[in-house]
N, C-alpha and C positions, 0 to 999 in steps of 0.2 A: 646449754643455755648461759647467759652470761645473766649475773643475778643484778637487778636494780644498780645497785652503787658501781657494778667494773662499767653498765650500761652508761653511766653516768658520767664516768671517767673517761670512758672513749668517745661520748659525745663533745667534751670540752676538749680532747686531743686533737678533735677533728677539726673543729672550730678553730684551733691554732693551724692546723694542716694548712685550712683554708687561709690564711693569714701569710704566707709562707714560710712557717714554723716548719725544722726538720724534727719529725718525731720516730725515736726508734727505741730499740728495748732497752740501750743505754742513757738515753734522755733523764737527766734526773730530775724530778720535781715534788718539791713543797707543796703539801694542800696548806694552805695558813688558816689556824682558828678550826683544825680538823674535828671538833668536838669528841666523839671517841674514835676517832681514827676508819671508819668502816669503809670508804670510800678506798683510801690508802691501802687497808688490808685487801679489796677485791682488786684493786688494780694490780698491785704485788702480784697475786694470786693468777691475774692476768697476763704477765709476765714482763709489765714495766715497773720502771725504780723509782716507784714513788717514797717520799716520807712525809709525816706530818708534824706540826706542833698548835699545842692548844693550853689549856689552861687543867688543872686539876686532872690530869693523865692516868696521874699514879693511884688517883682515887678510885676505891670499888664502884662506886655508883655510874661512871662513867663508862665501864663496861669495854673498857678499851684490852684490845687483847695483849696479854701481859708478856707473851714471847718479842712482841714488836717494841714493848717500853723497853724492856730488858735489854734489847738489843741495840737501841737507840734512835729506830727509827721512829718513833713516836716519843717526842721529848714536849717537856713544859716548857713556856715561854717563863721568861724571867720577866717581873713586872717593875720591882725597884734598882736600878733603871728598868726601865722598857728596852729588852734586846729579845732577838730573834736567838733559840739555840743551834744556831748553824755559824761554820766559818765562812771568811769572808768568799765570794766569788765560787761559789760552790754546787749553784744551781743554773739548769738551762732554761727552766721554764719555772714559774712561779703561778700559780692558783690558788683561787679563794673563794668559795659558794656559801652565799648567804652570811657573809663576815663584814661586809664594809658599812653597811647601815649600823654597826654598833662600834664604829672607831669615831672618837670624840676626837684624837688629835693625828689629823693627817700627816701633818709633816713627818712626827717621827715612827711612824708605822710605814710611810711609802721609803721612808730613807732606809730604815731596817731591811725592807725587802729588796731595796734595790743593793743595798750592801752585800745580803745574802745571792744576789743574781751574779750570774759570768756578763763580764761585758759582750753585746751582744745578744743576750738574752730577752726572755720577753716574757708578759705576764699576761694573765686572763681572769679576770674578777666579775663574778656574778653576784649580784644583790638587789633588794627591793628596791624599786621607782618610788621616785618621790611623791608620785599622787598616786599612789596607788589607792584603790577605793576602801579598801578594808587591811587595819595597818595588820600585818602577820603575826604580831606578837600579843599583843592583847585584845585585838580583834573588835576594836573601835572604828568603825567608818572615820574617814580621814584622818584617822590618830596619825598619820606620818605628818600633819600639816596644822591641827588642832590640839594644842594639848591642856587648853584653859581648864580648869578644876570644873567649871559650870557644864563644860563639853562631856566631858569624861563621865561626870555625876550622871548626865541624862542619860547616856549609856546604860550605865550601870544599874539606873532605876529599872530601865526596861529589861535587865537580864543579861546583860552583855559579860560574860565571863569567858579567862581563857582556862586549860585544864588544871589549872594550880588554884582556880581563885571559885573554884565551886560552893565552899564553906563562907566564902566571906559577905558581908554586908554589902549594900550599895556606896557607903561611905568608906569601907574599907577598902573594896576594890578600885574606887576613885583616886583614894590617896597612892595605891599600889600601880597604879597605871601611871598616875602624874611623876610617882619616882623615877619608876623605868624609864618610860618615855624621856623625861628630861634628861636624865645622867648615863642613858645605856643605848640612847640613838640618834643617830644624824643622818638626815636624808638632805643632803645636797641637791641642788638644781646641777642641771649639765655641764654649764657655763664654769660654776664653782667647780665640779671635779675635773673638767678639762683643765683649769689655773691648777688648781692642786698636783693633779699624775704630773701635768706638765713642765714642773719645777724639778721633777727627777728623771723623768722619762722623755723618748723621742717618740713619733709614731704614734701618737696617743689618739684615737677613734673608739666609737662605741660599733659594735657589731653584731648587734640583734637580728640582722637579717641572714646572719651566718649561723648565727644558734638556733634561731627557729627551721631554717632548713635542714640544718642536722637531728634536729630533735628525733629521740626512737621513736619509731613506730608514727613518724612524723611524714610521711608521703601528702597525706593531703593539706596538709598543713604547708609543707615545702610548697607547694603546686600554688596556693592561694597564696603564700609572700610575694611568688611572680607575678600572679594577676593583679596584686593591691600592693604596690611600690610601699603605701604609706603604713602598712600593716606593723613593720620593725618600729617605726617611729612611735604608733599607737602603742605597741608592747612596752618598748621603752619607758612611756610615762606612766602606763599603769601596771604594768606588769616585771619587769626585771632591767634592770640595767645591765648590758655586757661590755666591761670595758678593756680592750688592748692596747700595749704598748710595749716597747722595747726599751732596755737597757743602752744607751751609746754603746758602739764600738770603741775601744781601746785606739787611738790613733796611732796610724804606724811610724815607728822611730824613722827622723830625717835622715837618710843613708847622703845626701848631697854634699 
C-alpha cells in the first residue's frame, strides 16, 4: 500500500499525464520548497526520479533523510543571491506543493525554475487560493486578504492561534501574524498569476478540474466534478490553485 506522500506524488504525476506530459521512471522531477523531503523520499521509493530543494535541509529539526542529503538528492537553496542548487536544463518536470503563496519575488523564482527545466519541460504548482476562507498558516478568517492589525487582533482576542502560538497573548499573536502575513505570504489573483507565469512559460493554465478528478479515493468527487462544471472554479477560488505550463522548446536550427 502506498504511503500518503507516495499517493500525493502519484496524484501530481497523473495530473501532468492528463495534460499530455510523458511520465516514466526516468523523468527527472524536483520538488521546489520540499520541506523535509518526505514527498521526494516516497516518490523515489515508488520508482520515480524525484529530487528536492528547500531551506535548512541539513538542520536536525527538518528531519530530512540524511542519506538523500548526503547524496545531493535533497539540496539547500542559495538565498544570496537566490539560486536553485541545480544545473541549467536538468529537469523534465518541476513541481511544488503549498509553496507559491510564500513567493515574494515571482520574477526571480520563476526565472530560476525555468532555468533548471529542460526546453519543452512542464511544471505543476499547487498552492492556496487568494479567497480561501481561513488563511492556512495563521488560521485567521480571510487572512489571505485582510492583514490590518485591527482584524488580526479581533481574532486573536477570541482565541485564534496556530500551533506555535498557544502561549502568546492576543497582542503578541496579532503582531506575529501581521509580520508573517506581510513578509511571508503573497496571494495573487488569477490574472496576476497568469501575467507572472506567462512571462517565462507557454501554455499557462489552471487545471483544478484534473486535480479534483485524480484525487486519491476521489471517485465521488470526480463524478461530482463532471456533473457540476463550475466546481473546479469554486475550488480554485477558495481551495487551491493548480497552475500548469511549459517551457518553450528550443527552435530547431534552420537548415535551409
